[in-house]
Biopython code that builds the backbone (N, CA, C, O; Angstrom):
import numpy as np
from Bio.PDB.StructureBuilder import StructureBuilder

atoms = [
    (1, "MET", "N", (5.078, -17.233, 31.654)),
    (1, "MET", "CA", (5.545, -17.914, 30.417)),
    (1, "MET", "C", (5.280, -16.619, 29.263)),
    (1, "MET", "O", (4.210, -16.036, 29.084)),
    (2, "ALA", "N", (6.330, -16.415, 28.691)),
    (2, "ALA", "CA", (5.877, -15.759, 27.021)),
    (2, "ALA", "C", (4.836, -16.002, 26.064)),
    (2, "ALA", "O", (4.803, -17.026, 25.381)),
    (3, "HIS", "N", (3.960, -15.054, 25.999)),
    (3, "HIS", "CA", (3.251, -15.196, 24.652)),
    (3, "HIS", "C", (4.074, -15.783, 23.432)),
    (3, "HIS", "O", (4.938, -15.172, 22.803)),
    (4, "PRO", "N", (3.506, -17.504, 23.142)),
    (4, "PRO", "CA", (4.254, -18.550, 21.800)),
    (4, "PRO", "C", (4.743, -17.623, 20.626)),
    (4, "PRO", "O", (5.822, -17.859, 20.084)),
    (5, "ALA", "N", (3.955, -16.572, 20.233)),
    (5, "ALA", "CA", (4.544, -15.407, 19.257)),
    (5, "ALA", "C", (5.661, -14.757, 19.738)),
    (5, "ALA", "O", (6.599, -14.505, 18.981)),
    (6, "VAL", "N", (5.675, -14.489, 20.768)),
    (6, "VAL", "CA", (6.937, -13.716, 21.393)),
    (6, "VAL", "C", (7.955, -14.181, 21.592)),
    (6, "VAL", "O", (9.029, -13.586, 21.496)),
    (7, "LEU", "N", (7.726, -15.822, 22.038)),
    (7, "LEU", "CA", (8.748, -16.991, 22.559)),
    (7, "LEU", "C", (9.594, -17.444, 20.941)),
    (7, "LEU", "O", (10.808, -17.411, 20.739)),
    (8, "ARG", "N", (8.412, -17.884, 19.872)),
    (8, "ARG", "CA", (9.223, -18.157, 18.164)),
    (8, "ARG", "C", (10.194, -16.617, 17.962)),
    (8, "ARG", "O", (11.419, -16.735, 17.943)),
    (9, "LYS", "N", (9.477, -15.018, 17.797)),
    (9, "LYS", "CA", (10.459, -14.515, 17.271)),
    (9, "LYS", "C", (11.685, -14.349, 18.056)),
    (9, "LYS", "O", (12.716, -14.314, 17.385)),
    (10, "LEU", "N", (11.853, -14.195, 19.817)),
    (10, "LEU", "CA", (13.034, -14.334, 20.148)),
    (10, "LEU", "C", (13.719, -15.701, 19.965)),
    (10, "LEU", "O", (14.937, -15.585, 19.831)),
    (11, "VAL", "N", (13.255, -16.981, 19.923)),
    (11, "VAL", "CA", (14.307, -18.256, 19.777)),
    (11, "VAL", "C", (14.966, -17.974, 18.294)),
    (11, "VAL", "O", (16.184, -18.063, 18.144)),
    (12, "ASP", "N", (13.951, -17.575, 17.040)),
    (12, "ASP", "CA", (14.001, -16.873, 15.458)),
    (12, "ASP", "C", (15.595, -16.246, 15.415)),
    (12, "ASP", "O", (16.581, -16.630, 14.785)),
    (13, "GLU", "N", (15.427, -15.242, 16.255)),
    (13, "GLU", "CA", (16.308, -14.375, 16.247)),
    (13, "GLU", "C", (17.511, -14.785, 16.400)),
    (13, "GLU", "O", (18.302, -14.666, 15.465)),
    (14, "TYR", "N", (17.961, -15.439, 17.792)),
    (14, "TYR", "CA", (18.671, -16.419, 18.641)),
    (14, "TYR", "C", (19.249, -17.116, 17.465)),
    (14, "TYR", "O", (20.480, -17.112, 17.448)),
    (15, "VAL", "N", (18.875, -17.494, 16.841)),
    (15, "VAL", "CA", (19.147, -18.342, 16.074)),
    (15, "VAL", "C", (19.842, -17.970, 15.054)),
    (15, "VAL", "O", (21.028, -18.292, 14.976)),
    (16, "VAL", "N", (19.246, -17.248, 14.117)),
    (16, "VAL", "CA", (19.645, -16.108, 13.169)),
    (16, "VAL", "C", (21.571, -15.718, 13.277)),
    (16, "VAL", "O", (22.599, -15.940, 12.637)),
    (17, "LEU", "N", (21.043, -14.895, 14.756)),
    (17, "LEU", "CA", (21.978, -14.018, 15.051)),
    (17, "LEU", "C", (23.197, -14.566, 15.286)),
    (17, "LEU", "O", (24.245, -13.985, 15.004)),
    (18, "GLN", "N", (23.126, -15.850, 15.877)),
    (18, "GLN", "CA", (24.542, -17.088, 16.091)),
    (18, "GLN", "C", (24.835, -17.400, 15.145)),
    (18, "GLN", "O", (26.054, -17.532, 15.040)),
    (19, "ALA", "N", (24.062, -17.695, 13.965)),
    (19, "ALA", "CA", (24.901, -18.087, 12.598)),
    (19, "ALA", "C", (25.848, -16.634, 12.055)),
    (19, "ALA", "O", (26.905, -16.742, 11.433)),
    (20, "VAL", "N", (25.309, -15.506, 12.380)),
    (20, "VAL", "CA", (25.757, -14.317, 11.508)),
    (20, "VAL", "C", (27.054, -13.898, 12.396)),
    (20, "VAL", "O", (28.022, -13.315, 11.910)),
    (21, "HIS", "N", (26.939, -14.289, 13.816)),
    (21, "HIS", "CA", (27.914, -14.053, 14.693)),
    (21, "HIS", "C", (29.131, -15.128, 14.584)),
    (21, "HIS", "O", (30.218, -14.897, 15.114)),
    (22, "ALA", "N", (28.927, -16.036, 14.030)),
    (22, "ALA", "CA", (29.904, -17.237, 13.677)),
    (22, "ALA", "C", (30.363, -16.871, 12.377)),
    (22, "ALA", "O", (31.162, -17.579, 11.765)),
    (23, "GLU", "N", (29.969, -15.955, 11.986)),
    (23, "GLU", "CA", (30.746, -15.167, 10.280)),
    (23, "GLU", "C", (31.298, -14.332, 11.135)),
    (23, "GLU", "O", (32.351, -14.697, 11.657)),
    (24, "ARG", "N", (30.818, -13.207, 11.440)),
    (24, "ARG", "CA", (31.161, -11.887, 11.137)),
    (24, "ARG", "C", (32.663, -11.709, 12.760)),
    (24, "ARG", "O", (33.783, -11.210, 12.867)),
    (25, "GLY", "N", (31.294, -12.780, 14.029)),
    (25, "GLY", "CA", (32.460, -12.142, 15.165)),
    (25, "GLY", "C", (32.408, -11.161, 15.973)),
    (25, "GLY", "O", (32.997, -11.169, 17.053)),
    (26, "ASP", "N", (31.648, -10.132, 15.521)),
    (26, "ASP", "CA", (31.143, -8.046, 15.874)),
    (26, "ASP", "C", (30.451, -8.559, 17.122)),
    (26, "ASP", "O", (29.599, -9.441, 17.237)),
    (27, "THR", "N", (31.266, -7.472, 18.393)),
    (27, "THR", "CA", (31.221, -7.083, 19.507)),
    (27, "THR", "C", (28.989, -6.629, 19.531)),
    (27, "THR", "O", (28.216, -6.911, 20.447)),
    (28, "GLU", "N", (28.732, -6.092, 18.535)),
    (28, "GLU", "CA", (27.299, -5.574, 18.281)),
    (28, "GLU", "C", (26.550, -6.460, 17.952)),
    (28, "GLU", "O", (25.426, -6.147, 18.343)),
    (29, "THR", "N", (26.531, -7.860, 17.202)),
    (29, "THR", "CA", (25.683, -9.148, 16.680)),
    (29, "THR", "C", (25.887, -9.857, 18.767)),
    (29, "THR", "O", (24.969, -10.158, 19.529)),
    (30, "ARG", "N", (27.109, -9.882, 18.986)),
    (30, "ARG", "CA", (26.890, -10.651, 19.791)),
    (30, "ARG", "C", (26.161, -9.688, 21.743)),
    (30, "ARG", "O", (25.781, -10.186, 22.803)),
    (31, "GLY", "N", (26.272, -8.620, 21.392)),
    (31, "GLY", "CA", (25.760, -7.652, 22.606)),
    (31, "GLY", "C", (24.236, -8.024, 22.442)),
    (31, "GLY", "O", (23.613, -7.868, 23.492)),
    (32, "ARG", "N", (23.438, -8.507, 21.313)),
    (32, "ARG", "CA", (22.245, -8.728, 20.711)),
    (32, "ARG", "C", (22.095, -9.878, 21.439)),
    (32, "ARG", "O", (21.304, -10.010, 22.373)),
    (33, "ILE", "N", (23.154, -11.053, 20.851)),
    (33, "ILE", "CA", (22.866, -12.428, 21.426)),
    (33, "ILE", "C", (22.972, -12.447, 23.460)),
    (33, "ILE", "O", (22.460, -13.267, 24.222)),
    (34, "THR", "N", (23.636, -11.491, 23.724)),
    (34, "THR", "CA", (23.547, -11.632, 24.953)),
    (34, "THR", "C", (22.050, -11.389, 25.743)),
    (34, "THR", "O", (21.696, -11.960, 26.774)),
    (35, "GLU", "N", (21.227, -10.318, 24.916)),
    (35, "GLU", "CA", (20.465, -9.502, 25.535)),
    (35, "GLU", "C", (18.914, -10.771, 25.457)),
    (35, "GLU", "O", (17.962, -11.008, 26.201)),
    (36, "LEU", "N", (19.453, -11.351, 23.996)),
    (36, "LEU", "CA", (18.167, -12.135, 23.671)),
    (36, "LEU", "C", (18.087, -13.534, 24.369)),
    (36, "LEU", "O", (17.055, -14.192, 24.501)),
    (37, "ALA", "N", (19.610, -13.960, 24.886)),
    (37, "ALA", "CA", (19.560, -15.384, 25.520)),
    (37, "ALA", "C", (19.443, -14.582, 27.119)),
    (37, "ALA", "O", (19.524, -15.453, 27.985)),
    (38, "CYS", "N", (19.320, -13.556, 27.567)),
    (38, "CYS", "CA", (18.491, -13.586, 28.857)),
    (38, "CYS", "C", (17.333, -13.318, 29.042)),
    (38, "CYS", "O", (16.959, -13.343, 30.215)),
    (39, "ALA", "N", (16.298, -12.949, 27.933)),
    (39, "ALA", "CA", (15.213, -13.091, 27.372)),
    (39, "ALA", "C", (14.908, -13.953, 27.065)),
    (39, "ALA", "O", (13.704, -13.813, 26.850)),
    (40, "LEU", "N", (15.312, -15.340, 26.760)),
    (40, "LEU", "CA", (14.607, -16.703, 26.736)),
    (40, "LEU", "C", (15.163, -16.962, 28.025)),
    (40, "LEU", "O", (14.482, -17.908, 28.421)),
    (41, "CYS", "N", (15.918, -16.715, 28.836)),
    (41, "CYS", "CA", (15.824, -17.249, 29.930)),
    (41, "CYS", "C", (15.026, -16.803, 30.938)),
    (41, "CYS", "O", (14.616, -17.551, 31.826)),
    (42, "ILE", "N", (14.703, -15.323, 30.854)),
    (42, "ILE", "CA", (13.463, -15.222, 31.649)),
    (42, "ILE", "C", (12.134, -15.559, 31.184)),
    (42, "ILE", "O", (11.195, -15.641, 31.976)),
    (43, "SER", "N", (12.049, -15.690, 30.365)),
    (43, "SER", "CA", (10.439, -16.102, 29.261)),
    (43, "SER", "C", (9.947, -17.416, 29.608)),
    (43, "SER", "O", (8.780, -17.792, 29.722)),
    (44, "THR", "N", (11.718, -18.462, 29.851)),
    (44, "THR", "CA", (11.336, -19.761, 29.913)),
    (44, "THR", "C", (11.082, -20.311, 31.453)),
    (44, "THR", "O", (10.525, -21.320, 31.887)),
    (45, "GLY", "N", (11.788, -19.113, 32.122)),
    (45, "GLY", "CA", (12.157, -19.312, 33.825)),
    (45, "GLY", "C", (13.450, -20.788, 33.875)),
    (45, "GLY", "O", (13.423, -21.780, 34.603)),
    (46, "THR", "N", (14.364, -20.439, 32.919)),
    (46, "THR", "CA", (15.837, -21.312, 33.400)),
    (46, "THR", "C", (16.672, -19.876, 33.126)),
    (46, "THR", "O", (16.269, -18.785, 32.721)),
    (47, "SER", "N", (18.252, -20.433, 33.595)),
    (47, "SER", "CA", (19.095, -19.763, 33.933)),
    (47, "SER", "C", (19.958, -20.046, 32.858)),
    (47, "SER", "O", (20.950, -19.319, 32.810)),
    (48, "ASP", "N", (19.848, -20.953, 31.934)),
    (48, "ASP", "CA", (21.097, -21.465, 30.811)),
    (48, "ASP", "C", (20.337, -21.113, 29.468)),
    (48, "ASP", "O", (19.107, -21.080, 29.450)),
    (49, "VAL", "N", (20.919, -20.913, 28.612)),
    (49, "VAL", "CA", (20.279, -20.452, 27.264)),
    (49, "VAL", "C", (20.090, -21.346, 26.404)),
    (49, "VAL", "O", (19.510, -21.059, 25.357)),
    (50, "ASP", "N", (20.627, -22.881, 26.706)),
    (50, "ASP", "CA", (20.638, -24.141, 26.169)),
    (50, "ASP", "C", (19.553, -24.594, 26.470)),
    (50, "ASP", "O", (18.926, -25.316, 25.695)),
    (51, "ALA", "N", (19.090, -24.238, 27.729)),
    (51, "ALA", "CA", (17.724, -25.518, 28.261)),
    (51, "ALA", "C", (16.904, -24.374, 28.034)),
    (51, "ALA", "O", (15.784, -24.874, 27.933)),
    (52, "ALA", "N", (16.758, -22.909, 27.865)),
    (52, "ALA", "CA", (16.039, -21.996, 27.425)),
    (52, "ALA", "C", (15.375, -22.224, 26.203)),
    (52, "ALA", "O", (14.155, -22.221, 26.041)),
    (53, "LEU", "N", (16.334, -22.442, 25.263)),
    (53, "LEU", "CA", (15.450, -22.805, 23.956)),
    (53, "LEU", "C", (15.326, -24.270, 23.712)),
    (53, "LEU", "O", (14.937, -24.573, 22.584)),
    (54, "ILE", "N", (15.548, -25.119, 24.443)),
    (54, "ILE", "CA", (15.064, -26.423, 24.565)),
    (54, "ILE", "C", (13.238, -26.294, 25.344)),
    (54, "ILE", "O", (12.168, -26.700, 24.890)),
    (55, "ALA", "N", (13.578, -25.516, 26.717)),
    (55, "ALA", "CA", (11.775, -25.427, 27.512)),
    (55, "ALA", "C", (11.128, -24.020, 26.077)),
    (55, "ALA", "O", (10.036, -23.487, 26.275)),
    (56, "ALA", "N", (11.697, -23.755, 25.201)),
    (56, "ALA", "CA", (10.558, -22.910, 24.412)),
    (56, "ALA", "C", (10.124, -23.792, 23.258)),
    (56, "ALA", "O", (8.956, -23.736, 22.874)),
    (57, "HIS", "N", (11.302, -24.884, 22.485)),
    (57, "HIS", "CA", (11.143, -25.381, 21.700)),
    (57, "HIS", "C", (9.624, -26.491, 22.066)),
    (57, "HIS", "O", (8.803, -26.899, 21.244)),
    (58, "HIS", "N", (9.658, -26.708, 23.345)),
    (58, "HIS", "CA", (8.434, -27.690, 23.873)),
    (58, "HIS", "C", (7.371, -26.824, 24.447)),
    (58, "HIS", "O", (6.540, -27.469, 25.085)),
    (59, "GLN", "N", (7.156, -25.487, 24.396)),
    (59, "GLN", "CA", (6.159, -24.398, 24.933)),
    (59, "GLN", "C", (5.828, -23.874, 23.325)),
    (59, "GLN", "O", (5.120, -22.866, 23.307)),
    (60, "LEU", "N", (6.146, -24.292, 22.251)),
    (60, "LEU", "CA", (6.137, -23.621, 20.987)),
    (60, "LEU", "C", (4.596, -24.612, 20.436)),
    (60, "LEU", "O", (4.455, -25.834, 20.398)),
    (61, "PRO", "N", (3.901, -23.824, 20.174)),
    (61, "PRO", "CA", (2.407, -24.690, 19.286)),
    (61, "PRO", "C", (3.024, -25.458, 18.557)),
    (61, "PRO", "O", (3.848, -24.954, 17.793)),
    (62, "GLY", "N", (2.847, -26.803, 18.552)),
    (62, "GLY", "CA", (3.441, -27.768, 17.283)),
    (62, "GLY", "C", (4.497, -28.890, 17.712)),
    (62, "GLY", "O", (5.102, -29.744, 17.062)),
    (63, "ALA", "N", (4.470, -28.457, 19.413)),
    (63, "ALA", "CA", (5.761, -29.105, 20.194)),
    (63, "ALA", "C", (5.021, -30.332, 20.645)),
    (63, "ALA", "O", (4.059, -30.328, 21.413)),
    (64, "GLN", "N", (5.796, -31.803, 19.861)),
    (64, "GLN", "CA", (5.313, -33.107, 20.224)),
    (64, "GLN", "C", (5.773, -33.443, 21.325)),
    (64, "GLN", "O", (6.705, -32.661, 21.514)),
    (65, "VAL", "N", (5.693, -34.208, 22.279)),
    (65, "VAL", "CA", (5.844, -34.579, 23.228)),
    (65, "VAL", "C", (6.879, -36.203, 23.146)),
    (65, "VAL", "O", (6.314, -37.294, 23.069)),
    (66, "HIS", "N", (7.985, -36.102, 23.170)),
    (66, "HIS", "CA", (8.908, -37.341, 22.433)),
    (66, "HIS", "C", (9.005, -38.406, 23.618)),
    (66, "HIS", "O", (9.861, -38.051, 24.429)),
    (67, "ASP", "N", (8.499, -39.381, 23.896)),
    (67, "ASP", "CA", (8.604, -40.430, 24.901)),
    (67, "ASP", "C", (9.512, -42.037, 24.208)),
    (67, "ASP", "O", (9.036, -42.902, 23.473)),
    (68, "ASP", "N", (10.799, -41.951, 24.746)),
    (68, "ASP", "CA", (11.612, -43.014, 24.314)),
    (68, "ASP", "C", (11.726, -43.834, 25.376)),
    (68, "ASP", "O", (12.875, -44.261, 25.490)),
    (69, "SER", "N", (11.072, -44.169, 26.091)),
    (69, "SER", "CA", (10.937, -45.233, 27.509)),
    (69, "SER", "C", (11.165, -46.840, 26.722)),
    (69, "SER", "O", (11.849, -47.796, 27.089)),
    (70, "LEU", "N", (10.331, -46.669, 25.571)),
    (70, "LEU", "CA", (10.236, -48.096, 25.008)),
    (70, "LEU", "C", (11.536, -48.462, 24.271)),
    (70, "LEU", "O", (11.723, -49.593, 23.822)),
    (71, "LEU", "N", (12.587, -47.283, 24.144)),
    (71, "LEU", "CA", (13.672, -47.543, 23.613)),
    (71, "LEU", "C", (15.037, -47.965, 24.382)),
    (71, "LEU", "O", (16.151, -48.195, 23.912)),
    (72, "ALA", "N", (14.531, -47.992, 25.854)),
    (72, "ALA", "CA", (15.734, -47.963, 26.924)),
    (72, "ALA", "C", (15.995, -49.698, 26.451)),
    (72, "ALA", "O", (15.354, -50.262, 25.564)),
    (73, "PRO", "N", (17.202, -50.398, 27.370)),
    (73, "PRO", "CA", (17.407, -51.651, 27.206)),
    (73, "PRO", "C", (16.335, -51.996, 28.110)),
    (73, "PRO", "O", (16.075, -53.177, 28.337)),
]
sb = StructureBuilder()
sb.init_structure("model")
sb.init_model(0)
sb.init_chain("A")
sb.init_seg("    ")
for serial, (resi, resn, name, xyz) in enumerate(atoms, 1):
    if name == "N":
        sb.init_residue(resn, " ", resi, " ")
    sb.init_atom(name, np.array(xyz, "f"), 0.0, 1.0, " ", f" {name:<3s}", serial, name[0])
structure = sb.get_structure()
């Protein structure tokens, strides 16, 4: 498991670059996003960037467990 500071940096940079790529669409930004996605997957033990982001948010300090079992019908 990655150190929380490293994980936070990866998540933050990934989110920012996703927004930048949405505006510019350049290949350099896309390449860095791919690198960050791989690093996030390795750091969280997942094989999908969306799962990696969810796992990272659960591993970061201040993460709270959300139990919605009482809301089920």
